[in-house]
FIKOLFI-784363 format. One record per residue (C-alpha): residue number from 1; residue in one letter; y, z, x. Coordinates in steps of 0.1 Angstrom, whole numbers, always signed. Last residue first. Layout:
N
+-----+---------+-------+-------+-------+
| num | residuo |    yy |    zz |    xx |
+-----+---------+-------+-------+-------+
| NUM |       a |     Y |     Z |     X |
...
+-----+---------+-------+-------+-------+
***
This chain:
263
+-----+---------+-------+-------+-------+
| num | residuo |    yy |    zz |    xx |
+-----+---------+-------+-------+-------+
| 263 |       w |   +72 |   -13 |  +136 |
| 262 |       l |   +66 |   +14 |  +109 |
| 261 |       p |   +84 |    -3 |   +80 |
| 260 |       i |  +101 |   +21 |   +56 |
| 259 |       v |   +99 |   +15 |   +18 |
| 258 |       a |  +128 |   +27 |    -4 |
| 257 |       g |  +153 |   +11 |   +20 |
| 256 |       k |  +163 |   -18 |    -2 |
| 255 |       y |  +127 |   -23 |   -17 |
| 254 |       l |  +125 |   -61 |   -21 |
| 253 |       k |  +149 |   -74 |    +6 |
| 252 |       d |  +141 |   -48 |   +32 |
| 251 |       i |  +104 |   -53 |   +26 |
| 250 |       l |  +108 |   -91 |   +28 |
| 249 |       k |  +127 |   -88 |   +62 |
| 248 |       k |  +100 |   -65 |   +76 |
| 247 |       v |   +73 |   -89 |   +64 |
| 246 |       d |   +89 |  -119 |   +82 |
| 245 |       d |   +94 |   -98 |  +113 |
| 244 |       s |   +56 |   -91 |  +115 |
| 243 |       r |   +34 |   -61 |  +112 |
| 242 |       y |   +14 |   -75 |   +83 |
| 241 |       a |    +1 |  -105 |  +102 |
| 240 |       d |    -7 |   -82 |  +131 |
| 239 |       v |   -28 |   -60 |  +108 |
| 238 |       i |   -46 |   -90 |   +95 |
| 237 |       k |   -52 |  -102 |  +130 |
| 236 |       k |   -68 |   -68 |  +139 |
| 235 |       y |   -91 |   -72 |  +109 |
| 234 |       t |  -102 |  -105 |  +123 |
| 233 |       a |  -110 |   -90 |  +157 |
| 232 |       n |  -131 |   -62 |  +143 |
| 231 |       d |  -123 |   -31 |  +163 |
| 230 |       k |  -124 |    -7 |  +133 |
| 229 |       d |  -157 |   -22 |  +120 |
| 228 |       k |  -180 |    +8 |  +126 |
| 227 |       a |  -154 |   +31 |  +111 |
| 226 |       r |  -153 |   +12 |   +78 |
| 225 |       s |  -119 |    -3 |   +76 |
| 224 |       v |   -84 |   +10 |   +68 |
| 223 |       i |   -49 |    -5 |   +68 |
| 222 |       i |   -25 |   +24 |   +71 |
| 221 |       n |    +4 |   +40 |   +52 |
| 220 |       y |   +21 |   +68 |   +71 |
| 219 |       y |   +16 |  +100 |   +50 |
| 218 |       p |    +1 |  +121 |   +78 |
| 217 |       k |   +31 |  +110 |   +99 |
| 216 |       s |   +58 |  +126 |   +76 |
| 215 |       q |   +61 |  +160 |   +92 |
| 214 |       e |   +84 |  +147 |  +119 |
| 213 |       n |  +110 |  +139 |   +92 |
| 212 |       v |  +115 |  +119 |   +59 |
| 211 |       p |  +126 |  +141 |   +30 |
| 210 |       e |  +109 |  +132 |    -4 |
| 209 |       i |  +134 |  +118 |   -28 |
| 208 |       y |  +149 |  +138 |   -57 |
| 207 |       i |  +166 |  +126 |   -90 |
| 206 |       a |  +150 |   +92 |   -87 |
| 205 |       d |  +166 |   +63 |  -106 |
| 204 |       s |  +190 |   +48 |   -80 |
| 203 |       k |  +171 |   +48 |   -47 |
| 202 |       p |  +136 |   +50 |   -62 |
| 201 |       n |  +143 |   +20 |   -85 |
| 200 |       l |  +121 |   +22 |  -116 |
| 199 |       g |  +107 |    -8 |  -134 |
| 198 |       a |   +72 |    +7 |  -140 |
| 197 |       d |   +56 |   -13 |  -113 |
| 196 |       l |   +84 |    -1 |   -90 |
| 195 |       a |   +76 |   +35 |   -98 |
| 194 |       m |   +39 |   +30 |   -92 |
| 193 |       f |   +48 |   +13 |   -59 |
| 192 |       v |   +70 |   +42 |   -47 |
| 191 |       n |   +46 |   +70 |   -57 |
| 190 |       i |   +57 |   +91 |   -87 |
| 189 |       v |   +64 |  +128 |   -92 |
| 188 |       s |   +71 |  +133 |  -129 |
| 187 |       a |   +98 |  +152 |  -149 |
| 186 |       g |  +104 |  +169 |  -182 |
| 185 |       v |   +75 |  +152 |  -199 |
| 184 |       d |   +69 |  +127 |  -228 |
| 183 |       p |   +91 |   +97 |  -218 |
| 182 |       l |   +80 |  +100 |  -182 |
| 181 |       s |   +42 |   +99 |  -188 |
| 180 |       r |   +39 |   +62 |  -181 |
| 179 |       a |   +52 |   +68 |  -146 |
| 178 |       t |   +25 |   +93 |  -138 |
| 177 |       q |    -3 |   +74 |  -155 |
| 176 |       s |   -12 |   +50 |  -126 |
| 175 |       a |   -17 |   +81 |  -104 |
| 174 |       e |   -44 |   +95 |  -127 |
| 173 |       l |   -28 |  +127 |  -140 |
| 172 |       e |   -23 |  +163 |  -129 |
| 171 |       t |    -2 |  +186 |  -151 |
| 170 |       i |   +22 |  +212 |  -137 |
| 169 |       k |   +37 |  +233 |  -165 |
| 168 |       l |   +71 |  +245 |  -153 |
| 167 |       n |   +81 |  +282 |  -158 |
| 166 |       k |  +116 |  +275 |  -146 |
| 165 |       p |  +115 |  +302 |  -119 |
| 164 |       n |   +80 |  +291 |  -107 |
| 163 |       s |   +71 |  +313 |   -77 |
| 162 |       v |   +36 |  +319 |   -63 |
| 161 |       i |   +22 |  +284 |   -68 |
| 160 |       d |   -11 |  +283 |   -49 |
| 159 |       d |   -32 |  +278 |   -81 |
| 158 |       p |   -13 |  +245 |   -86 |
| 157 |       t |   -31 |  +232 |   -55 |
| 156 |       p |   -21 |  +232 |   -18 |
| 155 |       n |   -40 |  +210 |    +6 |
| 154 |       a |   -53 |  +231 |   +35 |
| 153 |       g |   -42 |  +230 |   +71 |
| 152 |       e |   -23 |  +263 |   +68 |
| 151 |       k |   -37 |  +284 |   +39 |
| 150 |       y |   -15 |  +284 |    +9 |
| 149 |       d |   +15 |  +302 |    -6 |
| 148 |       l |   +37 |  +278 |   -26 |
| 147 |       k |   +72 |  +281 |   -40 |
| 146 |       i |   +85 |  +261 |   -70 |
| 145 |       l |  +115 |  +241 |   -82 |
| 144 |       g |  +135 |  +241 |   -50 |
| 143 |       a |  +133 |  +204 |   -43 |
| 142 |       s |  +112 |  +210 |   -12 |
| 141 |       q |   +88 |  +230 |   -34 |
| 140 |       l |   +85 |  +202 |   -59 |
| 139 |       l |   +79 |  +178 |   -30 |
| 138 |       l |   +52 |  +201 |   -16 |
| 137 |       l |   +35 |  +201 |   -50 |
| 136 |       g |   +36 |  +163 |   -51 |
| 135 |       r |   +21 |  +161 |   -16 |
| 134 |       a |    -7 |  +184 |   -27 |
| 133 |       a |   -14 |  +163 |   -58 |
| 132 |       n |   -14 |  +133 |   -35 |
| 131 |       v |   -40 |  +148 |   -13 |
| 130 |       s |   -62 |  +163 |   -40 |
| 129 |       d |   -63 |  +133 |   -63 |
| 128 |       n |   -46 |  +140 |   -96 |
| 127 |       a |   -11 |  +125 |   -92 |
| 126 |       i |   +17 |  +147 |  -104 |
| 125 |       t |   +32 |  +155 |  -139 |
| 124 |       v |   +58 |  +180 |  -147 |
| 123 |       e |   +58 |  +197 |  -182 |
| 122 |       s |   +90 |  +215 |  -190 |
| 121 |       g |   +92 |  +253 |  -196 |
| 120 |       e |  +129 |  +254 |  -185 |
| 119 |       p |  +147 |  +221 |  -188 |
| 118 |       i |  +152 |  +200 |  -157 |
| 117 |       d |  +190 |  +203 |  -150 |
| 116 |       e |  +186 |  +218 |  -115 |
| 115 |       v |  +168 |  +187 |  -103 |
| 114 |       k |  +197 |  +164 |  -114 |
| 113 |       k |  +201 |  +137 |  -140 |
| 112 |       a |  +177 |  +154 |  -164 |
| 111 |       k |  +155 |  +145 |  -194 |
| 110 |       d |  +142 |  +110 |  -185 |
| 109 |       s |  +131 |  +125 |  -151 |
| 108 |       y |  +120 |  +112 |  -118 |
| 107 |       l |  +108 |  +129 |   -86 |
| 106 |       s |  +101 |  +108 |   -55 |
| 105 |       i |   +74 |   +98 |   -31 |
| 104 |       p |   +84 |   +84 |    +3 |
| 103 |       n |   +64 |   +52 |   +12 |
| 102 |       l |   +60 |   +49 |   +49 |
| 101 |       v |   +49 |   +15 |   +61 |
| 100 |       t |   +21 |    -3 |   +81 |
|  99 |       e |    -1 |   +15 |  +105 |
|  98 |       g |   -32 |    -1 |  +120 |
|  97 |       v |   -70 |    -3 |  +119 |
|  96 |       a |   -75 |   +32 |  +106 |
|  95 |       a |  -110 |   +45 |  +103 |
|  94 |       l |  -136 |   +52 |   +75 |
|  93 |       a |  -171 |   +67 |   +73 |
|  92 |       n |  -162 |  +100 |   +89 |
|  91 |       d |  -194 |  +115 |   +75 |
|  90 |       h |  -183 |  +111 |   +39 |
|  89 |       t |  -171 |  +146 |   +28 |
|  88 |       k |  -145 |  +152 |   +56 |
|  87 |       n |  -139 |  +114 |   +57 |
|  86 |       f |  -122 |  +114 |   +23 |
|  85 |       d |   -97 |  +141 |   +34 |
|  84 |       d |   -90 |  +122 |   +66 |
|  83 |       m |   -84 |   +90 |   +46 |
|  82 |       l |   -60 |  +108 |   +23 |
|  81 |       i |   -41 |  +124 |   +52 |
|  80 |       y |   -39 |   +93 |   +73 |
|  79 |       g |   -20 |   +75 |   +45 |
|  78 |       q |   -32 |   +53 |   +17 |
|  77 |       y |   -28 |   +18 |    +1 |
|  76 |       a |   -42 |    -9 |   +23 |
|  75 |       n |   -80 |   -12 |   +20 |
|  74 |       l |  -104 |   -32 |   +41 |
|  73 |       d |  -138 |   -50 |   +37 |
|  72 |       i |  -145 |   -45 |    +0 |
|  71 |       d |  -177 |   -36 |   -19 |
|  70 |       g |  -192 |   -22 |   +13 |
|  69 |       k |  -201 |   +12 |    -1 |
|  68 |       a |  -175 |   +29 |   +22 |
|  67 |       l |  -148 |    +4 |   +11 |
|  66 |       a |  -156 |    +9 |   -26 |
|  65 |       e |  -154 |   +47 |   -23 |
|  64 |       n |  -122 |   +44 |    -4 |
|  63 |       p |  -106 |   +22 |   -30 |
|  62 |       q |  -120 |   +43 |   -59 |
|  61 |       i |  -100 |   +75 |   -52 |
|  60 |       y |   -63 |   +66 |   -52 |
|  59 |       d |   -62 |   +52 |   -87 |
|  58 |       s |   -57 |   +19 |  -106 |
|  57 |       f |   -75 |    -5 |   -82 |
|  56 |       k |   -68 |   -41 |   -73 |
|  55 |       v |   -89 |   -63 |   -50 |
|  54 |       l |   -68 |   -87 |   -30 |
|  53 |       e |   -86 |  -116 |   -15 |
|  52 |       v |   -75 |  -126 |   +20 |
|  51 |       n |   -86 |  -160 |   +34 |
|  50 |       i |   -85 |  -162 |   +72 |
|  49 |       g |   -85 |  -198 |   +86 |
|  48 |       e |   -54 |  -192 |  +108 |
|  47 |       k |   -31 |  -210 |   +83 |
|  46 |       k |   -46 |  -188 |   +56 |
|  45 |       l |   -33 |  -158 |   +75 |
|  44 |       n |    +3 |  -169 |   +71 |
|  43 |       p |    -2 |  -175 |   +33 |
|  42 |       i |   -19 |  -141 |   +28 |
|  41 |       v |    +7 |  -120 |   +48 |
|  40 |       v |   +39 |  -135 |   +35 |
|  39 |       q |   +43 |  -140 |    -3 |
|  38 |       d |   +12 |  -125 |   -18 |
|  37 |       w |    +6 |   -97 |    +7 |
|  36 |       v |   +42 |   -86 |    +9 |
|  35 |       e |   +46 |   -92 |   -29 |
|  34 |       n |   +18 |   -68 |   -37 |
|  33 |       s |   +35 |   -46 |   -63 |
|  32 |       d |    +7 |   -46 |   -89 |
|  31 |       g |   -10 |   -12 |   -83 |
|  30 |       v |   -34 |    +0 |   -57 |
|  29 |       v |   -48 |   -23 |   -30 |
|  28 |       g |   -83 |   -31 |   -17 |
|  27 |       v |   -86 |   -60 |    +8 |
|  26 |       k |  -115 |   -84 |    +5 |
|  25 |       v |  -117 |  -106 |   +37 |
|  24 |       t |  -127 |  -143 |   +35 |
|  23 |       t |  -134 |  -161 |   +68 |
|  22 |       g |  -130 |  -199 |   +68 |
|  21 |       s |  -135 |  -228 |   +45 |
|  20 |       d |  -108 |  -230 |   +18 |
|  19 |       a |  -112 |  -206 |   -11 |
|  18 |       s |  -131 |  -217 |   -42 |
|  17 |       s |  -159 |  -192 |   -39 |
|  16 |       s |  -135 |  -165 |   -28 |
|  15 |       n |  -117 |  -166 |   -61 |
|  14 |       g |   -84 |  -147 |   -63 |
|  13 |       c |   -75 |  -113 |   -75 |
|  12 |       a |  -104 |   -89 |   -77 |
|  11 |       t |  -103 |   -62 |  -103 |
|  10 |       l |  -112 |   -25 |  -101 |
|   9 |       g |  -108 |    +3 |  -127 |
|   8 |       g |  -145 |    +4 |  -135 |
|   7 |       v |  -164 |   -17 |  -110 |
|   6 |       l |  -164 |   -53 |   -98 |
|   5 |       s |  -144 |   -71 |  -125 |
|   4 |       t |  -136 |  -107 |  -115 |
|   3 |       v |  -102 |  -123 |  -121 |
|   2 |       a |   -99 |  -160 |  -115 |
|   1 |       m |   -66 |  -176 |  -108 |
+-----+---------+-------+-------+-------+
***
């Protein structure tokens, strides 16, 4: 399988030049846990003459930039809140084509079995993009570790922490580094797929899991296109291929409730 470097931190999996005749669509993803695409979505779409080429990124920022620039056709890694945040500074360049799953984030620690046992003065790592950093801080607040005071509708930052009883040091890292930081820190807030890539099981290894409630919709994962392409018929077929019974069964098998299908 050929791997082609497109930009820093980005690799393309597959070789469109050797693909069977038909439409080829480049889909940006983050991390290596792409079994749903590899085992179900891509084979089923190939039967319809649609060849999907996964393009891997190591952070949550580059996939939207690559999509807006036309380096890829779709991406499938983010929630509404991240797309909306990007659109604020990019003239509403992107649009959701369809919803896929909800991936609750979780808190992990090699130093504590329970939240209350995290040592005082510990370093806690969160993702460094504004949306996922905010989500990580809200998780820490929900877990009772900090309190935030921030403007409604804004993304909280570490500067908005008004109570920190354990005197935790909050450090922002590239998303792919959060799991790798675990041996060296008191705790880390890690995305489901970054955790899985690191061999962690959210259900058994996390010491705190993000609550799922009516406030969760901004974090629903979506398949995203450029705004001008949101009604593209081929892209709609890709969404339909994802939102299938076969995919739901595989998600349940692979993630055992850690990933929630939205159909």
